[in-house]
C-alpha positions in Angstrom: -20.7 48.4 13.3 -23.0 45.4 13.7 -26.1 45.0 11.5 -29.4 43.1 11.9 -32.0 42.0 9.5 -35.8 42.1 10.1 -38.0 40.2 7.8 -41.7 41.1 7.9 -43.8 38.4 6.1 -47.2 40.1 5.4 -50.3 39.1 3.4 -49.6 41.2 0.4 -45.8 41.0 0.4 -42.6 40.5 2.4 -40.7 43.5 3.5 -37.1 43.1 4.6 -35.1 45.9 6.3 -31.4 46.0 7.2 -30.7 48.0 10.4 -27.5 49.1 12.1 -27.2 48.3 15.8 -28.7 51.7 16.6 -32.0 50.8 14.8 -31.3 53.1 11.8 -32.7 51.6 8.6 -29.9 51.1 6.0 -31.8 49.4 3.2 -35.3 48.1 2.6 -36.9 45.9 -0.1 -40.5 44.6 -0.5 -41.5 41.7 -2.8 -45.2 41.1 -3.3 -47.1 37.8 -4.1 -50.7 36.7 -4.9 -53.6 35.7 -2.7 -55.7 32.8 -3.9 -59.4 32.6 -3.3 -60.7 29.3 -4.8 -64.1 29.8 -3.1 -66.0 32.6 -1.5 -64.7 33.1 2.0 -61.5 31.1 1.4 -58.0 32.6 1.4 -54.8 30.7 0.6 -51.1 31.5 -0.3 -48.2 29.5 -1.6 -45.5 29.1 1.0 -42.8 29.0 -1.7 -43.9 32.6 -2.6 -43.0 33.6 0.9 -39.7 31.9 0.8 -38.8 33.4 -2.6 -39.8 36.9 -1.4 -37.8 36.5 1.8 -34.7 35.2 0.1 -35.0 37.8 -2.7 -35.5 40.8 -0.4 -32.6 39.8 1.9 -30.3 39.5 -1.1 -31.5 42.9 -2.3 -31.0 44.8 0.9 -27.4 43.5 1.3 -26.7 44.4 -2.3 -28.1 47.9 -1.8 -26.2 48.5 1.4 -22.8 47.4 0.2 -22.0 45.9 3.6 -20.2 42.7 4.1 -22.5 39.7 4.9 -20.3 38.8 7.8 -21.3 42.1 9.5 -24.9 40.9 9.8 -25.1 39.4 13.3 -28.6 38.1 13.4 -31.9 37.7 11.6 -35.4 38.0 13.0 -38.7 37.1 11.3 -42.1 38.6 11.8 -45.2 37.0 10.2 -48.9 37.0 9.5 -50.3 34.8 12.2 -52.6 31.7 12.2 -51.7 30.4 8.7 -51.4 26.6 8.2 -48.4 25.2 6.4 -48.3 21.4 6.0 -45.1 19.5 5.0 -44.4 15.9 4.2 -41.5 13.8 5.6 -39.1 15.3 3.0 -40.1 18.9 3.9 -42.2 19.5 0.8 -45.3 21.6 0.9 -48.4 19.4 0.7 -51.0 22.1 -0.2 -51.3 25.9 -0.3 -51.4 27.5 3.1 -54.9 28.3 4.5 -54.2 31.8 5.9 -55.5 34.0 8.7 -58.5 35.6 7.0 -59.9 32.3 5.7 -63.5 31.7 7.0 -64.2 28.1 6.0 -63.9 26.5 9.4 -67.1 27.4 11.3 -68.1 23.7 11.7 -64.6 22.9 13.0 -64.8 25.7 15.6 -68.1 24.1 16.9 -66.3 20.7 16.9 -63.3 22.1 18.9 -65.6 23.8 21.4 -67.6 20.6 21.8 -64.5 18.4 22.3 -62.5 20.7 24.6 -65.4 22.6 26.3 -65.9 26.3 25.9 -64.8 27.3 29.4 -61.8 24.9 29.3 -60.6 26.1 25.9 -60.4 29.7 27.2 -58.6 28.5 30.4 -55.9 26.8 28.4 -55.6 28.7 25.1 -56.9 32.1 26.5 -59.3 32.4 23.5 -62.6 31.0 22.2 -62.5 28.9 19.1 -62.3 31.2 16.1 -62.3 30.6 12.4 -59.0 32.5 11.9 -57.0 30.4 14.3 -54.8 27.5 13.1 -56.4 24.6 15.1 -59.7 24.8 13.2 -57.8 24.8 9.9 -55.9 21.6 10.9 -59.3 20.0 11.7 -60.7 21.2 8.4 -57.9 19.4 6.5 -58.4 16.4 8.7 -62.1 16.3 7.9 -62.1 17.3 4.3 -58.7 16.3 2.9 -57.8 13.1 4.8 -55.2 11.9 2.1 -53.2 15.1 2.6 -53.5 15.0 6.4 -52.2 11.4 6.3 -49.1 12.5 4.5 -48.4 15.4 6.9 -45.3 15.1 8.9 -44.8 18.8 10.0 -47.2 21.7 10.8 -45.7 25.2 10.7 -46.8 28.8 10.7 -46.0 31.1 7.8 -42.9 32.8 9.2 -41.7 29.4 10.6 -41.7 27.9 7.1 -39.3 30.7 6.1 -37.2 29.8 9.1 -37.2 26.1 8.1 -36.0 27.1 4.6 -33.3 29.3 6.1 -32.0 26.9 8.8 -33.5 23.5 8.2 -35.0 23.6 11.7 -38.6 23.0 12.7 -39.1 25.7 15.3 -41.7 28.3 16.4 -41.9 30.8 19.3 -44.6 31.6 21.9 -46.2 34.7 20.4 -47.1 33.2 17.1 -47.8 29.7 18.6 -50.4 31.4 20.9 -52.5 32.1 17.8 -52.7 28.4 16.9 -55.2 27.5 19.7 -53.0 24.5 20.6 -50.7 26.3 23.1 -51.1 26.3 26.8 -50.8 30.1 27.0 -50.3 30.3 30.8 -47.6 27.6 30.6 -46.0 28.7 27.3 -45.9 25.2 25.9 -48.1 22.9 23.7 -51.2 21.7 25.5 -51.3 17.9 25.7 -54.9 18.1 26.8 -56.1 20.1 23.7 -54.0 18.0 21.3 -55.4 14.8 22.8 -59.0 15.9 22.7 -58.6 17.0 19.0 -56.7 13.9 18.0 -53.6 15.9 16.7 -50.2 14.2 17.1 -47.9 16.4 19.1 -44.9 15.2 16.9 -46.4 17.2 14.0 -45.7 20.5 15.8 -42.4 22.4 16.0 -40.3 23.0 19.1 -41.4 26.1 21.0 -38.9 28.9 21.8 -39.1 32.3 23.5 -39.0 35.1 20.9 -35.4 36.3 21.4 -33.9 32.8 21.5 -31.7 31.6 18.7 -33.6 28.8 16.9 -30.9 27.9 14.3 -28.4 29.2 11.8 -28.5 29.9 8.1 -27.5 26.9 6.0 -24.9 27.1 3.2 -27.7 26.3 0.7 -29.9 29.2 2.0 -26.9 31.5 2.2 -26.3 31.2 -1.5 -29.9 32.3 -2.2 -30.2 35.1 0.4 -26.7 36.6 0.3 -26.2 36.4 4.1 -23.3 34.4 5.6 -23.8 30.7 6.4 -24.0 30.3 10.1 -25.8 33.6 10.8 -28.1 33.1 13.8 -31.9 33.2 13.3 -34.0 34.0 16.4 -37.5 33.1 17.2 -39.0 36.4 16.0 -42.7 37.1 16.6 -46.2 37.2 15.2 -47.0 40.5 13.5 -48.7 42.3 16.4 -46.1 41.1 19.0 -43.3 42.2 16.6 -45.0 45.6 16.2 -45.2 45.9 20.0 -41.4 45.5 20.3 -41.0 47.9 17.3 -42.9 50.5 19.2 -41.4 49.9 22.6 -44.6 48.4 24.1 -42.7 46.0 26.2 -43.3 47.1 29.8 -46.4 47.3 32.1 -48.5 50.4 31.6 -47.6 50.8 27.9 -50.1 50.1 25.1 -50.7 51.0 21.5 -53.8 51.7 19.4 -53.7 50.9 15.7 -56.3 52.5 13.5 -55.9 50.6 10.2 -58.7 49.0 8.3 -59.5 47.3 11.6 -58.6 48.7 15.0 -56.4 47.1 17.7 -55.8 48.1 21.3 -52.7 46.1 22.4 -51.4 46.2 26.0 -48.3 44.6 27.6 -48.8 42.8 30.9 -46.3 40.9 33.1 -49.3 39.3 34.9 -51.3 36.8 33.0 -54.9 38.0 32.5 -57.5 36.1 30.6 -61.0 37.4 29.8 -63.4 34.5 30.7 -65.9 35.9 28.1 -63.4 35.7 25.3 -63.9 39.3 24.2 -60.2 40.0 23.9 -57.2 37.9 22.9 -54.5 37.0 25.5 -51.2 35.8 23.9 -47.7 35.2 25.1 -45.7 38.2 24.0 -42.2 38.6 22.7 -40.8 39.5 26.1 -39.9 36.2 27.9 -42.3 35.5 30.8 -44.9 38.2 29.8 -48.1 38.4 27.8 -50.1 40.8 25.8 -53.9 41.4 25.7 -55.5 42.7 22.5 -58.9 44.0 21.7 -59.9 44.1 18.0 -62.7 46.2 16.4 -63.6 45.4 12.8 -64.2 48.7 11.0 -62.0 51.4 12.4 -60.2 53.0 9.5 -62.6 51.2 7.3 -65.4 53.4 8.6 -63.6 56.6 7.5 -62.6 55.0 4.1 -66.3 54.1 3.6 -67.3 57.6 4.4 -64.6 59.1 2.1 -65.5 56.9 -0.8 -69.2 57.6 -0.6 -69.5 61.1 0.6 -66.3 63.0 0.2 -65.9 63.5 -3.6 -65.3 67.3 -3.2 -62.4 66.7 -0.8 -60.9 64.0 -3.1 -61.1 66.3 -6.1 -59.6 69.2 -4.2 -56.9 67.1 -2.6 -55.8 65.7 -6.0 -55.5 69.3 -7.3 -53.5 70.3 -4.2 -51.3 67.2 -4.2 -52.6 66.4 -0.7 -54.1 63.3 0.9 -57.9 63.5 1.0 -57.8 62.5 4.7 -55.8 65.7 5.5 -58.7 67.8 4.1 -61.2 65.7 5.9 -59.4 66.3 9.2 -59.7 70.0 8.6 -63.4 69.7 7.9 -64.0 67.7 11.0 -62.0 70.1 13.2 -64.7 72.8 12.5 -67.4 70.7 14.2 -67.7 70.7 18.0 -67.1 67.7 20.2 -70.2 65.4 20.0 -71.0 66.6 16.5 -74.0 68.5 17.8 -75.5 65.4 19.4 -74.8 63.0 16.5 -73.3 59.6 17.3 -72.0 56.9 14.9 -71.8 53.1 15.6 -68.9 51.7 13.5 -70.3 48.2 13.1 -70.0 48.0 9.3 -68.6 44.4 9.5 -70.2 43.2 12.7 -68.0 43.5 15.8 -65.5 41.5 17.9 -64.5 43.5 21.0 -66.5 43.9 23.1 -69.7 42.4 21.6 -68.6 39.3 19.6 -71.7 39.9 17.3 -71.5 39.2 13.6 -75.0 40.6 13.1 -74.6 44.2 14.4 -74.3 46.9 11.8 -73.4 50.6 11.6 -75.8 53.4 12.5 -76.0 57.1 12.9 -78.0 58.1 16.0 -79.4 61.6 16.6 -79.5 62.7 13.0 -81.4 65.9 12.5 -82.0 68.5 9.8 -79.3 70.7 11.2 -76.6 68.1 10.6 -74.2 68.5 7.6 -71.8 66.1 5.9 -69.1 67.5 8.1 -71.1 66.6 11.2 -71.4 63.0 9.9 -67.6 63.0 9.3 -66.8 64.1 12.8 -69.3 61.6 14.2 -67.6 58.8 12.3 -64.2 59.7 13.7 -65.5 60.0 17.2 -67.4 56.7 16.9 -64.3 54.8 15.9 -62.5 56.3 19.0 -65.4 55.2 21.2 -65.1 51.6 19.8 -61.4 51.7 20.7 -62.3 52.9 24.2 -64.6 49.9 24.5 -61.4 47.7 24.2 -59.5 49.8 26.7 -62.4 49.4 29.2 -62.3 45.6 28.8 -58.5 45.6 29.4 -58.8 47.9 32.4 -61.5 45.6 33.8 -59.0 42.7 33.6 -56.5 44.7 35.7 -54.3 45.6 32.8 -52.8 49.1 33.4 -52.6 51.6 30.6 -50.7 54.8 31.5 -49.0 55.5 28.2 -50.5 55.1 24.7 -48.9 55.0 21.3 -50.9 55.6 18.1 -50.1 53.5 15.0 -51.5 52.8 11.6 -52.9 55.2 9.1 -55.3 56.8 11.6 -52.4 57.4 14.0 -50.9 59.9 11.5 -53.9 62.2 12.0 -53.3 64.8 14.7 -57.1 65.2 15.2 -57.6 61.5 15.7 -54.7 61.3 18.1 -56.1 64.2 20.2 -59.5 62.4 20.2 -57.8 59.3 21.5 -55.9 61.2 24.2 -59.1 63.0 25.4 -61.4 59.9 25.3 -58.8 57.6 26.9 -57.7 60.4 29.3 -54.0 59.6 28.9 -51.1 61.0 26.7 -50.8 59.6 23.2 -47.5 59.5 21.3 -46.2 58.3 18.0 -42.9 56.4 17.3 -40.3 58.1 15.2 -39.5 54.9 13.2 -42.1 53.7 10.7 -40.7 50.2 10.4 -42.8 48.5 13.2 -42.6 44.7 13.0 -39.3 44.6 11.0 -37.6 46.8 13.6 -39.2 44.7 16.4 -37.8 41.4 15.2 -34.4 43.0 14.4 -34.3 44.1 18.1 -35.1 40.5 19.1 -32.2 39.3 16.9 -30.0 41.8 18.7 -31.1 40.4 22.0 -30.5 36.8 20.9 -27.0 37.6 19.6 -25.9 39.6 22.6 -26.0 43.1 21.1 -28.7 44.1 23.7 -29.0 42.6 27.2 -32.8 42.2 27.0 -35.8 43.2 24.9 -36.5 46.1 27.2 -32.8 47.3 26.9 -32.9 46.9 23.1 -36.1 49.1 22.9 -34.5 51.7 25.1 -31.4 51.8 22.9 -33.4 52.0 19.6 -36.9 53.4 20.0 -37.5 57.1 19.8 -40.9 58.7 20.3 -42.3 62.1 19.3 -43.7 64.5 21.9 -47.1 63.4 23.3 -50.5 64.9 22.8 -51.9 65.3 26.2 -55.6 65.1 27.2 -57.5 68.4 27.6 -59.5 68.0 30.8 -62.6 69.9 29.7 -62.7 68.1 26.4 -62.3 64.7 28.1 -65.3 65.6 30.2 -67.4 66.5 27.1 -66.4 63.2 25.3 -67.3 61.2 28.4 -70.9 62.3 28.2 -71.1 61.1 24.6 -69.2 57.9 25.3 -71.7 57.0 28.0 -74.5 57.5 25.6 -72.6 55.4 22.9 -72.3 52.5 25.3 -76.1 52.4 25.8 -76.9 52.1 22.0 -75.7 48.5 21.3 -77.6 46.9 24.1 -80.8 48.8 23.0 -80.3 47.6 19.4 -79.0 44.0 20.0 -82.3 42.2 19.4 -83.1 44.4 16.4 -79.8 43.5 14.8 -80.7 39.8 15.1 -84.2 40.4 13.6 -82.7 42.4 10.8 -80.2 39.6 10.0 -83.0 37.1 9.8 -85.1 38.9 7.3 
């Protein structure tokens, strides 16, 4: 039996899973590390923490499994995207990594837009300048820490620093590199035009591979720390969402997934390049060679339900604790008792502003249609429906770009709710399924490692061999028709309130 390792480098910790060639998890280990916030809106991590967690968790899963290191045929790495790692000529870390959620670079985003041009930037990188992306972080260091920038010899993404420590190679791959805002996304290579206009030396950047390609092998020094055999191949891997796509089988046209976590993501695979000229959704190279993914993001999906739980659902939380149940289970049961449309009550889930489709930091949440007949349970149902309508907004943008969605998978905490899944099926008017495995990104990059080392012929074949889905929840025609009326009303509310949001923000 051949084995594969998937390393998932997250923000709170690194999770490593050892799989057999059938995709069955054999052993798992998570090691956590801190987040540093030296100023309000800043977010940094120490790259050495990532490496120690990756090495320690790999060693742990091998020890737990009892298998021989030589039976591990390949390693794949998934990672939090957009983080900036700067190394000197000797490969030493120059400063803590500025990570994806850091918000210090608003001025640099304006600078990038001015130097490249808003329209041209989207044409090349498929996205507008955003504070989360890596290019603005590089420009921030260049502008604010010139001594550090002068010493920089290598720029890497978080997972690619772990790769460097494993293999000694400076390498990245197209899905993660897409989130740097330096990649020519249509051409799947670094953009000489963007780099020239921003004054960034191309020699600082790593070689770009496709996600299943072998980028190097484990060194003897790293092998001693990780417990794997020296010479074990390490493939390109993928950014976290691209890895999750492989781990859920979202690797062919017509397949998409919806994640309801704190934020919400609608992610669709496409073999035909499609870029939104308005920049409402992200287009990145995906982990399947020669293909892309398009992703809409809403800010407060699961966060809306958590906000409602924390402020209005004390009875459910107390009862759930006594029953040994999750409060969300009881909340589902309460919401089920309320009819579709919550008796003409709508909720706008803009607690944190919005990205898709409005790109508006000033918009805020609202209940619309509230009357004396409405109860706490009506408000709960309206919150759940409002979140689904916000996800439908992303779906509509993707459909407008010509991206087909015939089959939808539900992921994240919200995806575990049968009620929310049925709402998604009815509002999208397509079947909604869940994946049997809960390993997501770690399984995705293990599959990529299997492709790179010849265990599977292609990413698609690897997914067919490994991914299993649960029976779908199908849309109910009459319920879809009911939801459609309320969704159409929902889409009228933001345009009506847009100017009021601006005025409110200025008070």
